[in-house]
C-alpha positions in Angstrom: 120.6 -116.2 174.0 119.2 -113.6 176.4 116.5 -115.8 177.5 118.9 -119.0 177.9 121.1 -116.6 180.0 118.3 -115.7 182.2 117.1 -119.0 182.7 120.3 -120.6 183.4 121.1 -117.7 186.1 118.0 -118.1 188.0 118.5 -121.8 188.1 122.0 -121.4 189.3 121.1 -118.9 191.9 118.3 -121.1 193.4 120.7 -124.2 193.3 123.3 -122.4 194.9 121.8 -122.3 198.3 122.7 -126.2 198.6 126.0 -126.7 199.9 143.8 -139.7 179.5 145.4 -140.6 176.5 145.2 -144.2 174.9 147.9 -146.4 173.3 147.7 -147.3 169.3 147.1 -150.7 170.6 144.2 -149.9 172.9 142.8 -147.5 170.1 143.0 -150.6 167.7 141.5 -152.8 170.0 138.6 -150.4 170.9 138.1 -149.8 167.0 138.0 -153.7 166.6 135.6 -154.0 169.3 133.3 -151.2 167.9 133.4 -152.8 164.4 132.4 -156.2 165.9 129.5 -155.0 167.9 128.0 -152.9 164.9 125.9 -155.6 163.7 124.2 -156.4 166.9 123.7 -152.8 167.6 122.1 -152.4 164.3 119.4 -155.3 164.9 119.0 -153.7 168.5 118.0 -150.3 166.9 115.6 -151.9 164.4 114.1 -154.3 166.8 110.5 -154.0 166.8 110.1 -152.2 163.6 107.9 -153.5 160.6 109.8 -154.8 157.7 107.8 -152.3 155.7 109.0 -149.3 157.2 111.0 -146.8 155.4 114.5 -145.9 157.3 115.3 -142.5 158.5 119.1 -142.7 159.0 120.7 -140.5 162.0 124.2 -140.1 161.4 126.3 -139.3 164.4 130.1 -138.9 165.3 132.0 -138.8 168.4 135.2 -140.3 170.0 135.1 -144.0 170.7 138.8 -144.2 170.8 141.4 -142.1 172.3 141.6 -139.8 175.5 137.7 -138.7 175.2 136.6 -142.1 174.3 134.0 -142.1 177.2 132.0 -138.9 175.7 131.6 -140.5 172.4 130.7 -143.8 173.9 128.1 -142.5 176.0 126.4 -140.3 173.5 126.3 -143.4 170.9 124.9 -145.5 173.7 122.0 -143.0 174.8 121.2 -142.8 171.1 120.6 -146.4 170.9 118.5 -146.5 173.9 116.3 -144.0 172.5 116.2 -145.6 168.8 115.3 -148.8 170.2 112.4 -147.3 172.3 111.1 -145.4 169.4 111.4 -148.2 166.7 109.7 -150.9 169.5 107.1 -148.3 169.8 106.1 -148.4 165.9 108.4 -146.0 164.7 107.8 -142.4 163.7 104.8 -141.3 161.9 105.4 -138.7 159.5 102.3 -137.9 157.2 101.2 -141.3 155.6 104.6 -142.9 156.0 106.1 -144.6 159.3 109.9 -144.6 159.4 112.2 -146.7 161.5 115.3 -145.0 162.9 118.7 -146.4 162.0 121.8 -145.1 163.5 125.1 -144.7 161.8 127.9 -143.8 164.1 131.4 -142.8 163.0 134.6 -142.6 165.5 135.9 -139.2 165.1 138.6 -139.5 168.0 137.9 -135.8 169.0 140.2 -134.8 166.3 139.3 -132.1 163.6 140.7 -134.1 160.5 139.0 -137.4 161.5 135.7 -135.3 162.2 135.6 -134.1 158.8 136.2 -137.8 157.2 133.5 -139.1 159.5 131.1 -136.5 158.4 131.9 -136.9 154.8 131.3 -140.8 155.1 127.9 -140.3 157.0 127.0 -138.0 153.8 128.1 -140.8 151.4 126.0 -143.2 153.4 123.0 -141.2 153.0 122.2 -139.8 156.4 118.9 -137.9 156.9 119.8 -135.8 159.9 122.8 -135.6 161.9 123.7 -135.6 165.6 127.2 -134.6 166.5 129.9 -133.7 166.9 130.4 -134.4 170.7 133.4 -132.2 171.3 133.6 -128.6 170.5 136.6 -128.6 168.2 135.1 -131.6 166.1 131.9 -130.0 165.9 133.5 -126.6 164.9 135.3 -128.5 161.9 131.9 -130.0 160.6 129.2 -127.1 160.9 129.9 -125.5 157.5 130.0 -129.0 156.2 126.5 -129.8 157.4 125.2 -126.2 156.2 126.7 -127.1 152.7 125.2 -130.6 152.8 121.8 -129.1 153.7 121.5 -131.3 156.8 119.9 -130.7 160.1 122.5 -130.9 162.7 122.0 -131.2 166.5 125.2 -131.5 168.8 124.6 -133.1 171.9 127.5 -131.4 173.8 129.6 -128.9 171.7 129.3 -125.8 173.6 131.3 -123.1 171.7 129.2 -120.3 170.7 130.4 -120.5 167.1 128.8 -124.0 166.8 125.4 -122.7 166.3 126.2 -119.9 163.8 124.6 -121.6 160.6 120.7 -121.9 160.7 120.8 -125.7 160.5 122.7 -126.2 163.5 120.9 -126.6 167.2 122.7 -127.8 170.4 121.3 -129.8 173.5 124.0 -128.4 175.8 124.6 -125.0 177.3 127.0 -122.6 175.5 130.5 -122.0 177.1 129.8 -118.4 178.1 126.7 -119.6 179.8 128.4 -122.1 181.7 131.0 -119.5 182.9 128.4 -117.0 184.0 126.4 -119.7 185.9 129.4 -121.0 187.7 130.5 -117.6 188.5 127.0 -116.9 190.0 127.4 -120.2 192.2 130.7 -118.9 193.3 129.4 -115.5 194.3 126.4 -116.8 196.0 128.2 -119.2 197.9 130.4 -116.4 199.5 133.8 -117.4 198.3 136.5 -114.6 198.9 139.2 -115.9 197.1 139.1 -118.0 193.9 141.7 -119.5 191.7 141.1 -121.0 188.1 143.1 -123.4 186.1 142.1 -123.9 182.3 143.4 -125.4 179.0 144.5 -122.3 176.7 144.5 -124.4 173.8 140.8 -125.9 173.8 138.0 -123.5 172.7 135.6 -125.3 175.4 137.8 -124.4 178.4 138.7 -121.2 177.1 135.4 -120.0 176.4 134.3 -121.1 179.9 137.1 -119.5 181.5 136.5 -116.2 179.7 132.9 -115.7 180.8 133.7 -116.8 184.2 136.4 -114.5 184.8 134.5 -111.4 183.2 131.5 -112.4 185.4 133.5 -112.7 188.5 135.4 -109.5 188.2 132.3 -107.6 187.3 131.1 -108.6 190.9 134.5 -108.0 192.6 137.7 -107.6 191.1 139.7 -109.0 194.2 137.7 -112.4 194.3 140.4 -113.9 191.6 143.6 -114.5 193.3 145.1 -116.7 190.6 144.7 -117.4 186.9 146.7 -120.4 185.5 146.6 -122.0 182.4 147.9 -125.4 180.7 147.9 -126.7 177.0 146.6 -129.9 175.7 148.4 -132.9 176.5 150.0 -131.5 179.5 150.1 -134.1 182.5 152.3 -132.1 185.1 150.4 -129.2 186.8 152.4 -128.9 189.5 154.2 -125.5 188.6 150.4 -123.9 188.3 149.2 -125.7 191.5 152.2 -124.1 193.4 151.2 -120.8 192.4 147.5 -121.4 193.3 148.5 -122.8 196.6 150.7 -119.8 197.5 147.7 -117.6 196.5 145.7 -118.9 199.2 142.6 -119.6 197.0 139.6 -121.3 198.9 138.2 -122.5 195.7 139.9 -123.8 192.6 137.6 -123.8 189.2 138.6 -126.3 186.6 136.8 -125.9 183.4 138.2 -128.9 181.6 137.5 -132.5 180.3 137.7 -135.3 183.1 141.1 -136.6 181.8 142.9 -133.5 182.7 140.7 -133.3 186.0 141.9 -136.3 187.1 145.5 -135.4 186.8 145.0 -131.8 188.6 142.9 -133.1 191.3 145.3 -136.0 192.3 148.5 -133.6 191.8 146.5 -131.0 194.1 145.8 -133.5 196.8 149.6 -134.6 196.6 150.6 -130.8 197.2 148.6 -130.6 200.2 146.2 -128.1 198.8 143.1 -127.2 200.9 140.7 -126.0 198.5 137.4 -126.6 197.2 136.8 -127.7 193.7 134.3 -126.4 191.1 134.0 -127.8 187.6 132.2 -127.4 184.4 130.1 -130.1 182.6 133.2 -131.8 181.3 133.6 -133.2 184.8 130.8 -135.6 184.4 132.5 -139.0 184.4 135.4 -138.0 186.5 134.7 -140.8 189.0 135.5 -143.3 186.5 138.9 -141.4 185.8 140.4 -141.4 189.2 141.8 -144.1 191.2 141.3 -142.6 194.7 137.4 -140.9 194.9 138.5 -139.1 197.7 140.5 -136.8 195.7 137.3 -135.2 194.3 135.3 -135.5 197.6 133.0 -132.6 197.8 133.7 -131.3 194.3 130.9 -129.4 192.5 130.1 -129.3 189.0 127.5 -128.2 186.4 125.3 -130.8 184.8 121.9 -131.0 183.3 121.6 -134.7 184.4 121.9 -136.7 187.2 121.1 -140.7 187.0 120.0 -141.0 190.5 116.8 -138.6 189.9 113.6 -140.7 189.9 112.7 -139.2 186.4 115.6 -140.8 185.1 115.0 -144.5 186.6 113.7 -146.2 183.5 116.5 -144.9 181.2 119.2 -145.9 184.0 117.6 -149.3 184.3 117.7 -149.8 180.5 121.2 -148.4 180.2 122.5 -150.5 182.9 121.1 -153.6 181.5 122.6 -153.1 178.1 126.0 -151.6 178.9 126.7 -152.5 182.4 127.3 -148.9 183.3 125.8 -146.0 184.8 124.7 -143.3 182.2 126.2 -139.8 182.4 125.1 -136.4 180.7 126.4 -137.4 177.8 124.4 -140.4 177.3 121.2 -138.3 178.2 122.2 -135.6 175.8 122.4 -138.2 173.0 119.2 -139.7 173.9 117.5 -136.3 173.8 118.8 -135.3 170.6 117.1 -138.5 169.1 113.9 -137.5 170.6 114.1 -133.9 169.6 114.6 -135.3 165.7 111.5 -137.4 166.3 109.7 -134.5 167.6 110.7 -132.4 164.5 109.9 -135.0 162.3 106.4 -135.4 163.3 105.9 -131.7 163.7 107.2 -131.0 160.1 105.2 -133.9 158.6 108.1 -134.1 156.2 111.8 -135.4 156.6 112.9 -132.5 154.1 115.9 -130.7 155.7 114.1 -127.1 155.4 111.0 -128.3 157.4 112.8 -130.0 160.0 115.0 -127.1 160.6 111.5 -125.0 161.3 110.2 -127.5 163.2 113.0 -127.5 165.8 111.9 -124.1 166.5 108.4 -125.0 167.1 108.8 -128.3 169.5 109.5 -128.8 173.1 110.5 -132.2 174.6 110.3 -133.3 178.1 114.0 -135.0 178.1 116.3 -136.7 180.5 118.1 -133.3 180.7 114.8 -131.5 181.5 112.3 -129.7 179.5 113.8 -128.3 176.2 112.6 -126.0 173.5 115.2 -124.2 170.9 115.2 -120.7 169.7 115.8 -119.4 166.0 119.9 -119.3 166.7 119.8 -122.9 167.9 120.2 -122.4 171.4 118.3 -124.4 174.0 116.0 -123.1 176.7 116.3 -125.5 179.7 117.6 -125.3 183.4 120.7 -126.7 184.8 121.8 -128.3 188.1 124.9 -128.6 190.2 126.1 -132.0 191.1 128.1 -132.6 194.2 130.4 -135.7 194.8 130.0 -137.1 198.1 131.0 -140.5 199.5 132.2 -141.4 195.8 128.8 -140.9 194.5 127.2 -138.1 192.3 124.3 -136.5 194.4 122.1 -133.5 193.8 122.5 -130.2 195.3 
């Protein structure tokens, strides 16, 4: 963790110099569409693989319906691109056996009870390794289950520290505390003298980032934080908190939250005539697809390990846009990188046994879409981060 924090903070310092809910009907329709598409996705994932190959089943869960469906859909589609590439290239060679990868993705709606059911379904279906869950609460509900089932688990985006407490669990994303520290360092390095924070006190992700942000900021200067307001999951009216923040005179508002909440907050901040900058955590990725008026997030900065406009991502972006008619976000990139990490672990281990795969995860390095990544024995990634700014309705590198 010390190494990861050190790398992240160095990256933050270097980069800082540059400037939702669904109805039952909608969820039912989305679920039907998912079921209908399952056959074609399986064919796509297996294309190019010889009939004689053994199957290696990658189980995965995330929200495909509900308020956070964009995150799960992105991860799933990123996984599909990676699996298609690997199978078309001849599969994964493990000793004398060649494996084709098969994806079994279950919708968990970003709910803890659904996540448990989804995971148990994957176990019953015979998965060999597990990518998930996508959201923090759902992942925390599964980690003990994956340990008891003796399955290698790698989450693309669940960032609570407790996620990786068991030795079989790894993560592709940054931890909540590390995000909080990096964003606080960005604030300090950019000379902001008055900062406010608006966070979800009922969400592990938001709370973890908030706590580390406040601790880091106050260690630098206790006077920087002029307002610390919170809300609860499901809230859609933030005017009371925003009034307090406006009256505090804060020149920067930090919102460590998912894009659904962010879309409400930034619009209501504009309606209230607030004149401040915005900075966000990686949950902001995809916010342009949530706001009706892109100008409400113009100039906003958020933390992300991936930017679709970078040259190194061009091939992936081209394939993704051709397959899904959309530009990939960091969650798609995280899902893609998770599949390639499992492939590398299989090859390194020369086995598909869980114990061997877990050991191999600490021995591999992959050049992923989210950067060069290796993992320590605590399951944490060693990688750098970048800050993304929204300019002219587009995500741009800083």
